[in-house]
FIVOBA-322358 format. One record per residue (C-alpha): residue in one letter; x, y, z. Coordinates in steps of 0.001 Angstrom, whole numbers, m for minus. Layout:
% FIVOBA-322358
<atom><rest>a</rest><px>X</px><py>Y</py><pz>Z</pz></atom>
...
% end
This chain:
% FIVOBA-322358
<atom><rest>m</rest><px>m17658</px><py>m3611</py><pz>m805</pz></atom>
<atom><rest>h</rest><px>m16744</px><py>m4528</py><pz>m4372</pz></atom>
<atom><rest>h</rest><px>m15167</px><py>m7782</py><pz>m5512</pz></atom>
<atom><rest>y</rest><px>m13396</px><py>m8095</py><pz>m8828</pz></atom>
<atom><rest>g</rest><px>m13549</px><py>m11525</py><pz>m10367</pz></atom>
<atom><rest>t</rest><px>m11532</px><py>m14516</py><pz>m9268</pz></atom>
<atom><rest>m</rest><px>m7896</px><py>m14993</py><pz>m8409</pz></atom>
<atom><rest>t</rest><px>m5511</px><py>m15441</py><pz>m11288</pz></atom>
<atom><rest>e</rest><px>m3216</px><py>m18451</py><pz>m11380</pz></atom>
<atom><rest>s</rest><px>m187</px><py>m16185</py><pz>m11099</pz></atom>
<atom><rest>a</rest><px>m1296</px><py>m14724</py><pz>m7754</pz></atom>
<atom><rest>v</rest><px>1005</px><py>m16120</py><pz>m5097</pz></atom>
<atom><rest>e</rest><px>675</px><py>m13393</py><pz>m2478</pz></atom>
<atom><rest>s</rest><px>m1862</px><py>m10956</py><pz>m1163</pz></atom>
<atom><rest>a</rest><px>m1607</px><py>m7552</py><pz>487</pz></atom>
<atom><rest>i</rest><px>m3923</px><py>m4968</py><pz>1984</pz></atom>
<atom><rest>v</rest><px>m3026</px><py>m1490</py><pz>811</pz></atom>
<atom><rest>v</rest><px>m4375</px><py>2039</py><pz>625</pz></atom>
<atom><rest>e</rest><px>m4240</px><py>3157</py><pz>m2988</pz></atom>
<atom><rest>v</rest><px>m3434</px><py>6870</py><pz>m3300</pz></atom>
<atom><rest>a</rest><px>m4305</px><py>8006</py><pz>m6817</pz></atom>
<atom><rest>e</rest><px>m3652</px><py>11669</py><pz>m5983</pz></atom>
<atom><rest>v</rest><px>m17</px><py>10814</py><pz>m5231</pz></atom>
<atom><rest>g</rest><px>148</px><py>8464</py><pz>m8205</pz></atom>
<atom><rest>r</rest><px>m459</px><py>11373</py><pz>m10562</pz></atom>
<atom><rest>v</rest><px>2779</px><py>12949</py><pz>m9273</pz></atom>
<atom><rest>v</rest><px>4991</px><py>9897</py><pz>m8676</pz></atom>
<atom><rest>d</rest><px>3895</px><py>7245</py><pz>m11201</pz></atom>
<atom><rest>a</rest><px>6358</px><py>8315</py><pz>m13906</pz></atom>
<atom><rest>h</rest><px>9169</px><py>8020</py><pz>m11334</pz></atom>
<atom><rest>r</rest><px>7851</px><py>4757</py><pz>m9847</pz></atom>
<atom><rest>r</rest><px>7763</px><py>3068</py><pz>m13273</pz></atom>
<atom><rest>v</rest><px>11530</px><py>3601</py><pz>m13534</pz></atom>
<atom><rest>l</rest><px>12588</px><py>3343</py><pz>m9882</pz></atom>
<atom><rest>d</rest><px>10226</px><py>963</py><pz>m8060</pz></atom>
<atom><rest>p</rest><px>9986</px><py>m2684</py><pz>m9206</pz></atom>
<atom><rest>s</rest><px>6509</px><py>m3015</py><pz>m7644</pz></atom>
<atom><rest>a</rest><px>5120</px><py>m528</py><pz>m10191</pz></atom>
<atom><rest>a</rest><px>6012</px><py>m2954</py><pz>m13012</pz></atom>
<atom><rest>w</rest><px>4330</px><py>m5761</py><pz>m11062</pz></atom>
<atom><rest>g</rest><px>1093</px><py>m3747</py><pz>m11221</pz></atom>
<atom><rest>l</rest><px>988</px><py>m2151</py><pz>m7772</pz></atom>
<atom><rest>p</rest><px>m336</px><py>1426</py><pz>m7897</pz></atom>
<atom><rest>a</rest><px>1014</px><py>4219</py><pz>m5680</pz></atom>
<atom><rest>h</rest><px>39</px><py>2926</py><pz>m2245</pz></atom>
<atom><rest>v</rest><px>654</px><py>2764</py><pz>1478</pz></atom>
<atom><rest>t</rest><px>893</px><py>m875</py><pz>2580</pz></atom>
<atom><rest>v</rest><px>m1170</px><py>m1661</py><pz>5668</pz></atom>
<atom><rest>l</rest><px>m578</px><py>m5432</py><pz>5769</pz></atom>
<atom><rest>y</rest><px>1805</px><py>m7566</py><pz>3704</pz></atom>
<atom><rest>p</rest><px>2126</px><py>m10445</py><pz>3248</pz></atom>
<atom><rest>f</rest><px>m1508</px><py>m11321</py><pz>3885</pz></atom>
<atom><rest>i</rest><px>m3326</px><py>m14667</py><pz>3613</pz></atom>
<atom><rest>p</rest><px>m2721</px><py>m16927</py><pz>583</pz></atom>
<atom><rest>p</rest><px>m4832</px><py>m15713</py><pz>m2369</pz></atom>
<atom><rest>a</rest><px>m6708</px><py>m19041</py><pz>m2538</pz></atom>
<atom><rest>q</rest><px>m8111</px><py>m18300</py><pz>947</pz></atom>
<atom><rest>l</rest><px>m9528</px><py>m14919</py><pz>m67</pz></atom>
<atom><rest>d</rest><px>m13227</px><py>m15691</py><pz>m88</pz></atom>
<atom><rest>e</rest><px>m16419</px><py>m14023</py><pz>1162</pz></atom>
<atom><rest>d</rest><px>m15592</px><py>m15062</py><pz>4738</pz></atom>
<atom><rest>a</rest><px>m12173</px><py>m13435</py><pz>4546</pz></atom>
<atom><rest>f</rest><px>m13569</px><py>m10212</py><pz>3054</pz></atom>
<atom><rest>s</rest><px>m16257</px><py>m10117</py><pz>5768</pz></atom>
<atom><rest>a</rest><px>m13600</px><py>m10625</py><pz>8458</pz></atom>
<atom><rest>i</rest><px>m11577</px><py>m7715</py><pz>7055</pz></atom>
<atom><rest>e</rest><px>m14723</px><py>m5559</py><pz>7024</pz></atom>
<atom><rest>r</rest><px>m15430</px><py>m6471</py><pz>10661</pz></atom>
<atom><rest>a</rest><px>m11824</px><py>m5710</py><pz>11655</pz></atom>
<atom><rest>l</rest><px>m12103</px><py>m2238</py><pz>10130</pz></atom>
<atom><rest>s</rest><px>m15703</px><py>m1492</py><pz>11127</pz></atom>
<atom><rest>g</rest><px>m16164</px><py>1906</py><pz>12682</pz></atom>
<atom><rest>l</rest><px>m12901</px><py>3279</py><pz>11256</pz></atom>
<atom><rest>a</rest><px>m13643</px><py>6479</py><pz>9392</pz></atom>
<atom><rest>g</rest><px>m12125</px><py>7634</py><pz>6137</pz></atom>
<atom><rest>f</rest><px>m9526</px><py>10359</py><pz>6622</pz></atom>
<atom><rest>e</rest><px>m7566</px><py>13090</py><pz>4921</pz></atom>
<atom><rest>v</rest><px>m3811</px><py>12712</py><pz>4670</pz></atom>
<atom><rest>a</rest><px>m1040</px><py>14956</py><pz>3387</pz></atom>
<atom><rest>f</rest><px>2164</px><py>13761</py><pz>1770</pz></atom>
<atom><rest>s</rest><px>4386</px><py>16761</py><pz>2417</pz></atom>
<atom><rest>r</rest><px>7897</px><py>15350</py><pz>2788</pz></atom>
<atom><rest>t</rest><px>10216</px><py>12748</py><pz>1337</pz></atom>
<atom><rest>a</rest><px>12185</px><py>10317</py><pz>3493</pz></atom>
<atom><rest>w</rest><px>14614</px><py>7429</py><pz>3068</pz></atom>
<atom><rest>f</rest><px>15273</px><py>3925</py><pz>4338</pz></atom>
<atom><rest>g</rest><px>19060</px><py>3934</py><pz>4076</pz></atom>
<atom><rest>e</rest><px>20123</px><py>4946</py><pz>566</pz></atom>
<atom><rest>q</rest><px>17979</px><py>2203</py><pz>m907</pz></atom>
<atom><rest>v</rest><px>14353</px><py>3339</py><pz>m606</pz></atom>
<atom><rest>l</rest><px>12913</px><py>6793</py><pz>m1314</pz></atom>
<atom><rest>w</rest><px>9423</px><py>7293</py><pz>87</pz></atom>
<atom><rest>l</rest><px>6765</px><py>9858</py><pz>897</pz></atom>
<atom><rest>a</rest><px>5599</px><py>10242</py><pz>4483</pz></atom>
<atom><rest>p</rest><px>1839</px><py>10337</py><pz>5067</pz></atom>
<atom><rest>e</rest><px>797</px><py>12825</py><pz>7751</pz></atom>
<atom><rest>p</rest><px>m831</px><py>11986</py><pz>10002</pz></atom>
<atom><rest>d</rest><px>279</px><py>8339</py><pz>9872</pz></atom>
<atom><rest>d</rest><px>m1803</px><py>7243</py><pz>12900</pz></atom>
<atom><rest>p</rest><px>m4832</px><py>6227</py><pz>10789</pz></atom>
<atom><rest>f</rest><px>m2634</px><py>3844</py><pz>8763</pz></atom>
<atom><rest>r</rest><px>m1147</px><py>2412</py><pz>11967</pz></atom>
<atom><rest>l</rest><px>m4662</px><py>1918</py><pz>13349</pz></atom>
<atom><rest>v</rest><px>m5780</px><py>34</py><pz>10220</pz></atom>
<atom><rest>t</rest><px>m2681</px><py>m2178</py><pz>10508</pz></atom>
<atom><rest>s</rest><px>m3208</px><py>m2883</py><pz>14217</pz></atom>
<atom><rest>r</rest><px>m6888</px><py>m3775</py><pz>13641</pz></atom>
<atom><rest>l</rest><px>m5869</px><py>m6197</py><pz>10884</pz></atom>
<atom><rest>i</rest><px>m3126</px><py>m7752</py><pz>13053</pz></atom>
<atom><rest>e</rest><px>m5713</px><py>m8309</py><pz>15813</pz></atom>
<atom><rest>a</rest><px>m7951</px><py>m10106</py><pz>13331</pz></atom>
<atom><rest>y</rest><px>m5074</px><py>m11992</py><pz>11664</pz></atom>
<atom><rest>p</rest><px>m2341</px><py>m12552</py><pz>14275</pz></atom>
<atom><rest>d</rest><px>m691</px><py>m15195</py><pz>12060</pz></atom>
<atom><rest>y</rest><px>117</px><py>m12505</py><pz>9474</pz></atom>
<atom><rest>p</rest><px>2359</px><py>m9878</py><pz>11097</pz></atom>
<atom><rest>p</rest><px>3532</px><py>m7046</py><pz>8818</pz></atom>
<atom><rest>y</rest><px>6469</px><py>m8042</py><pz>6615</pz></atom>
<atom><rest>g</rest><px>6389</px><py>m11522</py><pz>8140</pz></atom>
<atom><rest>g</rest><px>7376</px><py>m10093</py><pz>11527</pz></atom>
<atom><rest>a</rest><px>10685</px><py>m8775</py><pz>10180</pz></atom>
<atom><rest>i</rest><px>9775</px><py>m5183</py><pz>11106</pz></atom>
<atom><rest>a</rest><px>8397</px><py>m4775</py><pz>14632</pz></atom>
<atom><rest>d</rest><px>6867</px><py>m1331</py><pz>14114</pz></atom>
<atom><rest>p</rest><px>6433</px><py>m680</py><pz>10399</pz></atom>
<atom><rest>i</rest><px>6449</px><py>2973</py><pz>9342</pz></atom>
<atom><rest>p</rest><px>3555</px><py>3879</py><pz>7030</pz></atom>
<atom><rest>h</rest><px>5111</px><py>5033</py><pz>3766</pz></atom>
<atom><rest>l</rest><px>4514</px><py>5385</py><pz>44</pz></atom>
<atom><rest>t</rest><px>7501</px><py>4005</py><pz>m1860</pz></atom>
<atom><rest>v</rest><px>8725</px><py>6033</py><pz>m4827</pz></atom>
<atom><rest>g</rest><px>11890</px><py>4083</py><pz>m5568</pz></atom>
<atom><rest>d</rest><px>13519</px><py>947</py><pz>m4245</pz></atom>
<atom><rest>g</rest><px>16990</px><py>m331</py><pz>m5116</pz></atom>
<atom><rest>s</rest><px>17603</px><py>2042</py><pz>m8011</pz></atom>
<atom><rest>p</rest><px>20844</px><py>4015</py><pz>m8394</pz></atom>
<atom><rest>i</rest><px>21111</px><py>6688</py><pz>m5685</pz></atom>
<atom><rest>q</rest><px>21561</px><py>9477</py><pz>m8254</pz></atom>
<atom><rest>a</rest><px>18292</px><py>8564</py><pz>m9990</pz></atom>
<atom><rest>l</rest><px>16499</px><py>8415</py><pz>m6634</pz></atom>
<atom><rest>r</rest><px>17867</px><py>11847</py><pz>m5646</pz></atom>
<atom><rest>q</rest><px>16759</px><py>13382</py><pz>m8964</pz></atom>
<atom><rest>a</rest><px>13279</px><py>11964</py><pz>m8481</pz></atom>
<atom><rest>e</rest><px>13212</px><py>13298</py><pz>m4919</pz></atom>
<atom><rest>e</rest><px>14039</px><py>16793</py><pz>m6135</pz></atom>
<atom><rest>a</rest><px>11367</px><py>16712</py><pz>m8838</pz></atom>
<atom><rest>i</rest><px>8714</px><py>15374</py><pz>m6460</pz></atom>
<atom><rest>r</rest><px>9561</px><py>17797</py><pz>m3616</pz></atom>
<atom><rest>a</rest><px>8648</px><py>20695</py><pz>m5885</pz></atom>
<atom><rest>r</rest><px>5108</px><py>19283</py><pz>m6123</pz></atom>
<atom><rest>l</rest><px>4472</px><py>18660</py><pz>m2423</pz></atom>
<atom><rest>p</rest><px>2305</px><py>18666</py><pz>m432</pz></atom>
<atom><rest>i</rest><px>m192</px><py>16286</py><pz>m2005</pz></atom>
<atom><rest>v</rest><px>m3429</px><py>15949</py><pz>m67</pz></atom>
<atom><rest>a</rest><px>m5520</px><py>12802</py><pz>m431</pz></atom>
<atom><rest>l</rest><px>m8770</px><py>11512</py><pz>958</pz></atom>
<atom><rest>v</rest><px>m8629</px><py>7870</py><pz>2059</pz></atom>
<atom><rest>t</rest><px>m12036</px><py>6220</py><pz>1738</pz></atom>
<atom><rest>h</rest><px>m11212</px><py>2514</py><pz>1392</pz></atom>
<atom><rest>v</rest><px>m8565</px><py>m170</py><pz>1615</pz></atom>
<atom><rest>s</rest><px>m7803</px><py>m2527</py><pz>m1247</pz></atom>
<atom><rest>v</rest><px>m7108</px><py>m6232</py><pz>m1054</pz></atom>
<atom><rest>m</rest><px>m4704</px><py>m7095</py><pz>m3850</pz></atom>
<atom><rest>t</rest><px>m3104</px><py>m10307</py><pz>m5098</pz></atom>
<atom><rest>g</rest><px>m125</px><py>m10883</py><pz>m7339</pz></atom>
<atom><rest>s</rest><px>3470</px><py>m12001</py><pz>m7644</pz></atom>
<atom><rest>f</rest><px>6819</px><py>m10680</py><pz>m8836</pz></atom>
<atom><rest>a</rest><px>5639</px><py>m11023</py><pz>m12440</pz></atom>
<atom><rest>e</rest><px>4891</px><py>m8035</py><pz>m14646</pz></atom>
<atom><rest>d</rest><px>1342</px><py>m6622</py><pz>m14273</pz></atom>
<atom><rest>s</rest><px>375</px><py>m9479</py><pz>m11950</pz></atom>
<atom><rest>w</rest><px>m1071</px><py>m7458</py><pz>m9039</pz></atom>
<atom><rest>k</rest><px>m4838</px><py>m6950</py><pz>m9210</pz></atom>
<atom><rest>t</rest><px>m7378</px><py>m5496</py><pz>m6812</pz></atom>
<atom><rest>v</rest><px>m9713</px><py>m8289</py><pz>m5730</pz></atom>
<atom><rest>s</rest><px>m11747</px><py>m6305</py><pz>m3203</pz></atom>
<atom><rest>r</rest><px>m12216</px><py>m2735</py><pz>m2031</pz></atom>
<atom><rest>i</rest><px>m13442</px><py>m2293</py><pz>1525</pz></atom>
<atom><rest>r</rest><px>m14985</px><py>1056</py><pz>2321</pz></atom>
<atom><rest>l</rest><px>m14136</px><py>2894</py><pz>5517</pz></atom>
<atom><rest>a</rest><px>m16954</px><py>4513</py><pz>7511</pz></atom>
<atom><rest>g</rest><px>m18095</px><py>8077</py><pz>6930</pz></atom>
% end
C-alpha cells in the first residue's frame, strides 16, 4: 500500500476507483474535451465507490479498513470491447467481465454501509468507464466512432485507488493505492 502525502485543502470529496491507464491511452484525448471529470484531474477509471468518506477522515485506520474489506480479492484481467450509453448524455466503455468490479463495490459497501454508491441514488450501479458526459451528442458520437476502431482494450487490474478532490480543475489526487491479491 502506498500513501501520497496529505489531503489538500481543496479536497471536499473522496472516491475509490480503478485507474485504467491502458484505456486512458486511447480515450484521454476525448475525455479532456467531453468529460468534465478529466479536467478535475480524474484519470480514465471505473468508479467502485463514490462518494466515499470525507477526505479529513482518510487516515491509516481508514486505509487499513479498505485493505481488510478487499483482502483475498485477486487482481484480474478485463477487456473493454464495446461502447454503451446512459441516455444520450453519457458515453462509456463497458468492462467485461464486470463482476470483479461489482464484487469490489459490494465488499466496500459491507465495510462502509453509510456510503452507498452515488449516495444511494442508483440501486445497482453498472461498472463503466466514462468517456464523455453532458457534451453535445454529435461530439460524443464522433468520439464513439473513433474509439470503437481501437477496441478491444485489455487491461490488468492490480489495485484500487483512493482519490480526493472537488469540482475544481486538477483537484483530484491519488492519496492511496491498495493492491489486490495475486
